[in-house]
ROPA-488354 format. One record per residue (C-alpha): residue number from 1; residue in three letters; x, y, z. Coordinates in steps of 0.5 Angstrom, whole numbers, plus 500, padded with zeros to 3 digits. Layout:
N
ATOM   pos   code     u     v     w
ATOM   NUM    ALA     X     Y     Z
...
***
This chain:
94
ATOM   pos   code     u     v     w
ATOM     1    MET   500   500   500
ATOM     2    ARG   503   507   498
ATOM     3    ALA   503   513   503
ATOM     4    SER   506   520   503
ATOM     5    ALA   513   520   504
ATOM     6    PRO   516   524   510
ATOM     7    GLU   520   531   509
ATOM     8    GLY   527   529   507
ATOM     9    PHE   526   522   505
ATOM    10    ALA   527   523   498
ATOM    11    LYS   534   526   499
ATOM    12    ALA   536   521   504
ATOM    13    LEU   534   516   499
ATOM    14    ARG   538   519   494
ATOM    15    ALA   544   520   498
ATOM    16    ILE   544   512   498
ATOM    17    PRO   549   510   492
ATOM    18    LEU   546   507   485
ATOM    19    GLY   548   500   485
ATOM    20    THR   550   496   491
ATOM    21    SER   554   499   496
ATOM    22    VAL   555   498   504
ATOM    23    GLY   553   502   509
ATOM    24    ARG   550   502   517
ATOM    25    VAL   544   503   521
ATOM    26    GLU   547   504   528
ATOM    27    SER   552   498   529
ATOM    28    ILE   549   494   524
ATOM    29    ARG   552   493   517
ATOM    30    TYR   548   493   510
ATOM    31    THR   548   492   503
ATOM    32    ALA   544   496   499
ATOM    33    THR   542   496   492
ATOM    34    ARG   539   502   489
ATOM    35    SER   536   502   482
ATOM    36    ASP   533   508   479
ATOM    37    PHE   528   508   473
ATOM    38    ASN   524   513   469
ATOM    39    ASN   530   518   470
ATOM    40    GLY   530   518   477
ATOM    41    ARG   522   519   478
ATOM    42    SER   522   511   481
ATOM    43    ILE   527   508   486
ATOM    44    LYS   527   501   488
ATOM    45    LEU   531   500   494
ATOM    46    VAL   533   493   497
ATOM    47    ALA   538   492   503
ATOM    48    GLU   540   486   507
ATOM    49    ALA   544   486   514
ATOM    50    LEU   550   483   513
ATOM    51    ASP   549   478   519
ATOM    52    GLN   542   477   516
ATOM    53    SER   538   480   522
ATOM    54    ASP   534   485   518
ATOM    55    TYR   531   486   511
ATOM    56    VAL   528   492   508
ATOM    57    SER   525   493   501
ATOM    58    LEU   521   499   498
ATOM    59    ASN   519   503   492
ATOM    60    PHE   519   510   492
ATOM    61    TYR   515   514   487
ATOM    62    ASP   516   522   485
ATOM    63    LEU   510   524   483
ATOM    64    GLU   507   531   482
ATOM    65    SER   503   531   488
ATOM    66    GLY   509   529   492
ATOM    67    GLY   513   523   494
ATOM    68    GLN   509   516   495
ATOM    69    LEU   513   511   499
ATOM    70    ALA   511   503   498
ATOM    71    PRO   514   499   503
ATOM    72    CYS   514   491   500
ATOM    73    GLU   511   487   505
ATOM    74    MET   513   491   511
ATOM    75    GLN   511   497   516
ATOM    76    HIS   512   504   513
ATOM    77    ASP   515   506   519
ATOM    78    LYS   521   501   519
ATOM    79    VAL   522   503   512
ATOM    80    VAL   522   511   514
ATOM    81    ASP   527   509   520
ATOM    82    PHE   532   505   516
ATOM    83    ILE   532   510   510
ATOM    84    MET   533   516   515
ATOM    85    ALA   538   513   519
ATOM    86    TYR   542   509   514
ATOM    87    CYS   549   512   513
ATOM    88    PRO   553   509   506
ATOM    89    GLU   560   507   508
ATOM    90    THR   565   511   504
ATOM    91    GLU   570   505   502
ATOM    92    THR   567   498   501
ATOM    93    SER   570   492   505
ATOM    94    TYR   566   486   504
***
C-alpha cells in the first residue's frame, strides 16, 4: 500500500549510491541495492543486513502530487526509519 513519504525521505533515499553498496544503521552493516527508473522518478531499494538479521525493500514514486512510498510487505515506519538512519560507507570492504 502506498503512503506519502515524509519530509526529507526522497533526499535521504537518493543519498544512497546507485547500484550495490554497503552502509550502516547503528551497528548493523547492510548491503543496499538502489535502482532508478523513469529518469529517477521511480526508485527501488532492497537492503539486507550482512548478519542476515534484517531485510528492507521498497519502491518510491516521485509524483507531481508528492512522493509516494510503497514498502514491500513490511511496515511503512520500518522503511522510513531505515532510510532516514542509513549511512553509506565511503569505502567498501565486504
